[in-house]
C-alpha positions as CSV (number, residue, x, y, z in Angstrom):
1,X,89.6,47.0,-37.6
2,X,91.3,50.2,-38.0
3,X,89.9,51.3,-34.7
4,X,91.4,48.3,-32.9
5,X,94.9,49.0,-34.2
6,X,94.6,52.6,-33.2
7,X,93.7,51.6,-29.6
8,X,96.7,49.3,-29.4
9,X,99.0,51.9,-30.8
10,X,97.6,54.5,-28.4
11,X,98.1,52.1,-25.4
12,X,101.7,51.4,-26.4
13,X,102.7,55.0,-26.9
14,X,101.1,56.4,-23.8
15,X,103.3,59.3,-22.4
16,X,103.9,59.1,-18.7
17,X,102.7,62.0,-16.6
18,X,105.2,64.8,-16.2
19,X,107.5,64.7,-13.2
20,X,106.6,67.4,-10.7
21,X,109.5,69.5,-9.6
22,X,109.3,71.3,-6.3
23,X,111.8,74.1,-6.7
24,X,112.6,77.0,-4.5
25,X,115.2,78.5,-2.2
26,X,117.0,76.2,0.1
27,X,115.7,76.8,3.6
28,X,117.8,76.7,6.7
29,X,117.0,75.9,10.2
30,X,117.4,78.4,13.0
31,X,118.1,77.2,16.6
32,X,118.4,78.9,19.9
33,X,121.0,76.7,21.6
34,X,120.9,78.7,24.9
35,X,120.5,82.3,26.0
36,X,121.8,84.5,28.8
37,X,123.6,81.7,30.7
38,X,126.1,82.9,33.3
39,X,129.5,81.2,33.2
40,X,132.2,82.1,35.6
41,X,136.0,81.8,35.4
42,X,137.2,78.2,35.0
43,X,133.8,76.7,34.4
44,X,131.7,75.7,31.3
45,X,128.1,75.2,30.2
46,X,126.8,72.4,28.1
47,X,123.6,72.9,26.2
48,X,122.7,69.3,27.3
49,X,120.3,68.8,24.4
50,X,121.4,67.6,21.0
51,X,119.6,69.6,18.4
52,X,118.4,67.7,15.3
53,X,120.6,68.5,12.3
54,X,119.8,65.4,10.2
55,X,119.7,66.3,6.5
56,X,121.8,69.5,6.8
57,X,125.3,69.9,5.5
58,X,126.6,72.8,7.7
59,X,125.8,74.4,11.0
60,X,126.9,77.9,11.9
61,X,127.1,78.8,15.6
62,X,127.1,82.3,16.9
63,X,128.6,82.7,20.4
64,X,127.8,86.1,22.1
65,X,129.3,87.2,25.4
66,X,127.9,90.0,27.6
67,X,129.9,91.4,30.4
68,X,128.4,93.8,33.0
69,X,131.2,96.3,32.3
70,X,131.0,95.7,28.5
71,X,134.5,94.0,28.5
72,X,135.2,91.8,25.4
73,X,135.6,88.1,26.0
74,X,138.9,86.7,27.1
75,X,140.0,83.0,26.7
76,X,136.6,81.7,25.8
77,X,136.0,78.5,23.7
78,X,133.1,76.9,21.9
79,X,133.1,73.1,21.6
80,X,130.8,71.3,19.3
81,X,129.8,67.7,20.2
82,X,128.0,65.7,17.5
83,X,125.7,63.0,18.8
84,X,124.1,59.8,17.8
85,X,121.0,60.5,20.0
86,X,120.6,58.2,23.0
87,X,123.9,56.4,22.2
88,X,127.0,58.5,22.2
89,X,128.6,61.9,21.5
90,X,132.0,62.8,20.0
91,X,134.0,66.0,20.1
92,X,136.9,64.7,18.0
93,X,137.0,64.4,14.2
94,X,139.3,62.6,11.8
95,X,138.6,62.6,8.1
96,X,139.9,59.5,6.3
97,X,138.3,60.3,2.9
98,X,141.7,60.8,1.3
99,X,144.3,58.0,1.3
100,X,147.1,60.3,2.6
101,X,145.1,60.9,5.8
102,X,145.5,57.3,7.1
103,X,146.7,57.4,10.6
104,X,145.3,60.8,11.2
105,X,144.6,61.6,14.9
106,X,141.2,63.0,15.7
107,X,141.2,66.8,16.3
108,X,138.9,68.4,18.9
109,X,135.9,70.3,17.6
110,X,136.8,73.4,19.6
111,X,137.4,77.0,18.7
112,X,139.0,79.6,21.0
113,X,137.9,83.2,21.1
114,X,141.2,84.5,19.7
115,X,143.3,87.3,21.0
116,X,142.2,88.4,24.5
117,X,140.0,91.5,24.4
118,X,139.4,91.3,20.7
119,X,135.7,90.2,20.4
120,X,132.3,90.1,22.1
121,X,131.3,87.2,19.9
122,X,132.3,85.0,17.0
123,X,130.8,82.6,14.5
124,X,132.0,79.0,13.9
125,X,131.0,77.1,10.7
126,X,131.1,73.3,11.1
127,X,130.2,70.5,8.6
128,X,127.5,68.4,10.1
129,X,129.0,65.0,10.9
130,X,126.2,63.6,13.0
131,X,122.4,63.7,13.3
132,X,122.5,65.9,16.4
133,X,124.8,68.4,18.0
134,X,125.3,70.1,21.4
135,X,127.4,73.2,22.1
136,X,129.6,73.8,25.1
137,X,130.9,77.2,26.2
138,X,134.2,77.0,28.1
139,X,135.4,80.0,30.1
140,X,139.1,79.8,30.9
141,X,139.4,83.6,31.4
142,X,139.3,85.7,34.5
143,X,135.8,87.2,34.1
144,X,132.2,86.1,34.4
145,X,130.0,86.5,31.3
146,X,126.5,85.9,30.2
147,X,126.6,83.8,27.0
148,X,124.1,83.1,24.3
149,X,124.6,80.6,21.5
150,X,122.5,80.5,18.3
151,X,122.8,78.2,15.3
152,X,121.8,78.2,11.7
153,X,121.9,74.9,9.8
154,X,122.0,75.0,6.0
155,X,121.6,72.3,3.3
């Protein structure tokens, strides 16, 4: 009889198997949005393809401009369009998380290059607010450049 009670006790106090923890560094995602695309004065270039950013919190875009005479960029902008793939895209953002932001007007997700002649490239950090994103380079300056845009998404 003692053996039967021991079996019952053992069955009732079974310890569940330990939870396996997969630990390690948070990995990011590197993307080539486009490379060496020529954009003249008063024109723009849209990457056209929404890159998958689902599950990431931030995306950092590097915009690089090359000029045949090595001139720094002048009046260049980078616009980010978040997309719900196959349905719609949006380049405006309004955060209504806080009560005092009711009635907020969406702001464009666009960053200008800054002071004319100051840079040959810049980085834009954006919170991911959609499962996919496209990038648009807008050249409102007087020169033609070859642009490359790269992205790095982080958790």
